[in-house]
N, C-alpha and C positions, 0 to 999 in steps of 0.2 A: 520439544519439537523445534524450537528455534536453533538449538545447538545441532540438531540433526541436519537442518538446512545449511548451516554454516560449514559443517563437515563435507556436505555434498559439493559446495562451491570450492572449497579448498582442494578436495580430491580431483575435481575436474581441472583445476589450475595445475596441480602437480603432474597429472597425467599428460598434459599438453606441454610440459616443460617451460611454463611461464612463471616469472618471478613477480612479486608484488611491486618491485621497482619498475618493471616494464609496464604493468597495468597503470601505475601512477603516472608514468611519463606519457602513456598513450591517451589517458582520459583526463589528466590534470586533476585527479582526485587526490587529496592529501593522503600520504602513506599511512598515517595513523588512523584515518577513517577506514581504510581497507583492512588494517589489522583488527580493528574492532569488529568488522563484519565477519572475519574468519574466526574470531574468538567467541562469536555468539552474542556480542554486545550490540543490540540494535536500538539503544536508547540515547545515543550520543547526539542525534540530530532530529529535527521534526520529520515525521513520516514522509512528507512530500519530497524532501531531498534524499532521504534514505532509500526510497524506492527507485529514484533515478540512479543512484550509485549502484544498487543491486542489479538493475537492468543493464548498465554498461559493463559491469563485472561479468555478468552471465554471458553476454555476447562475445566478449574477448576470450573466454575459456571454452567456447563451443557449446553452451547450453541454450535451451529455448527460454528466452527471457520472459515470455508470457506465462509459461508453465511455472517458472521459478517465482514470479510475483504471486501467482495463485497459491503456490505452496507457502509463501510467506504469510499471506492473509489467513490461510488455514492454520498455520502454526501459531499465530497470535491467539486463535480461539482454542488452542490446545488439541487440534486434530491433525491427522495426517491427510495429505491431499487426496490419496486414493480412497479414503472413506467417503468422500463426497459423491462418488459415483455408484455406491452400493444400492441406492434406491431402485435402480433398474432391475434388480433381482426380483422385485415384487411383480413386475410386468411379466418376466419370463416364467415365474411360478404359476401365474394365472393362466398363461397361454398353455403351459404343459398340462394343467388340470383340465382345460377345455379339450385338448387333443385326446386325453385319456377317456373321455365320455364317448361311448360307442352306442350306436342304435340298437334297439331291441331286435334280437334275431328270432326267427320262428323256430318252434320246437322241431326236433328231428322227425317226430312221428306225425307228419302231415297226412291226413286221410287221402286215400287214392283217388277219390272223386273230386278233389279240389284241383282246378287247373294250375299248370306250372307257373303262370304269370301272376297268380294271386298270392297275397301274403296271408298266412294262417296265424292267428293269435288265439291262445287259450283264454278262458275267463279270468284266470289268475293274472295273466299278462295285461289284460285290459284294466284290471284293478290297479296294477303298478304304474301305469302310464301317468296319472296325475302326480305321483311322487317324483317320477323322473323329470317331469316338466317343472315342478317346483325347484328341484335341485339345479336344473339348468338356469332357471330364472335367478336363483340366489348367486350362482357363479357369475352370471353376467353383471349383476349388481355389484358384486365384490370387485370384478374387473374394472368397472367404471369408477368405483371409489378409489381403487389402487392407482388408476391413471391420473385422477385429479390430484392425489397426494404426491405422485412423482412429479407432475408438472409444477406443483407448488414448491417442492424441494429444489428442483432445477432452477426455478425463478429466483428464490432467495439465496441459493448457494452460488450461482454463476452470474445470471443476468443482472440482478440488483447490485451485487458486490462489484462487478466489473464496471457498471455504469458509474458507481461512486468514484472509482479511480479515474475514469475519463473526465469527470466533471472537476475533480479537485486537483488533479496533478498538472503541474506546469512542465512543458517539455524540457528535458535536461539540456538539450542542445541550446535552447534559448537562454537558460540560466548560465551555461558556460560562456556563451557569446557575450552576455551582459557583463559577466565578471571580467572577461578579457578586455572589454572596452573600458571598464572602470580602471583597471590596472594601468592600461596605456595612458589614460587621461591623468591619473595621479602621478605617473612617472614624469610627465611634462611640467608638473607644478613644482615650485621651489619648496625646499624642506620646511621652512618656516613661513607661516602665513601672516600677513599684515592685516590687522583688523580694519584699517582704513580702506582696504580694497573691497570690503563688503558693500553691497548695494544699499541705497538709502532705506529701502523697505525692510532690510534684514539688520537687526541690531545685535543678534547673538550668533556666535560661531562655536560649534562643538567639534572638537578634533578627537578622532579615535585612532589609537596605535595598537597593533596586535603583534605579540611575540609568537603566537601560534594561531592556526586557523580557527575562526570563530564566526558563528552565524549571528547577524544583527537584524532586528526589526525596529523601525523608528516611526513614531507618530509626531508630526511637526505642527504646532499651533492647533492641535485638536482636529484637523481636517485633512492633512496631507500625510500619506504614509509611503514608506519605502522599506525594502528588505534586501539584504545582500550578504555575501560571505567575504569576510576579511581574511585573506590568505596570510601565511607566515611573513612577518616583517613588512606589513603594508600599512599605509596611512590613509585615513578617510576624513573629510571635513563636511559638516552639515550646517547650513545656514537657516535661521528662522527669526521670527519676530519676538515671540514671548516664551514659548515652552517647547520642551522636547520630552517625550516619553519613550523609553527604550526597553526592548527585550534583548538580553545579551546572553548568548550561549557560550560555553567555555569561558566564563567570566574571569577566571583567574589569569587569562592571557591578555586582557584588555586594559589599557590605560586611557583616561578621559581628561580632556582639557576644555575649559570654557573661556573663550576670548584669550587664548594662549596662557591661561593660568591653570595648573594642575588641580583636579578635584580629588577629594579624599574618597576614592572608589576602591572597593576590595571585593574579591570573589574567589572561588575555588575552581580548579580545572574540572571541566565537564559539568559544571554547575550553571544553571540558568538564573539570572538576576533580572529584576524589574526595577527601573529607576525613573525618576522625574527630575528634569533639570530646568531651572529658570534663572533669572538674573540674580537671585539670592543664593544659588548653589544647587546642590544635589540632595535628593531625598529618595529613600528606598520605598517601593510600593509592593503590595502583596500578590498581585495577579497581573495577567497580561493586559496591557493598556488597550482600550478600544475607543474608536472615534465617538 
């Protein structure tokens, strides 16, 4: 299902005569991330940033970004987006059955002495009336149950899933703006940092250098956290008092220094690593650091 979604995105781009380089220049999304999206590889970044990239891509190639994100959520569950609306058929079926129920018509052989405005029913028709009433009652109960089921499906398939996105997702424009501000600030700093310039309250300085785009999340001294994207050939410095715990995406492209001394850190491309750094050096940990 994810491959089908990536093909739809790529076809829309080609139909509009847009290149990946043009999308990268317009959105400032790394070209390799765009290539992963079109190749059906959606595991290269946390879902928060991945959805932001997919939304920007969809807008530029003329697709409805809201529908594309719903298709992405459905594809993760192994379903096509169109299948989520099929529950409405149950309501239509019940309505059709109700419309097919017709009132009992009087027999053709009405006695001549019965006035034209009176309805004539034979004894056999009077006996069938309770059965018809029971059938109508059962159909109404079935319709009510069907409506409840449809409402539940719509809630879990659309309302609940969409509310999760709204709560968890950070606006892409804000992420992009923060990254641009960081890059501008880092460009004004000297290439080498002097440990004597650290504040008296900060005794440790961790420096990160990226040869390729990488996502970083850091927990400083157990209570202060930050996350950011290191773009290709960028430098980032983090100050702290005692400890740093880092989650590093695309770890093979990152080098780490502690107080200007290189640490023995290694990783693979597109692999996530978890490490702890203190005055004694670097240690690998098994899971995402938490406050």
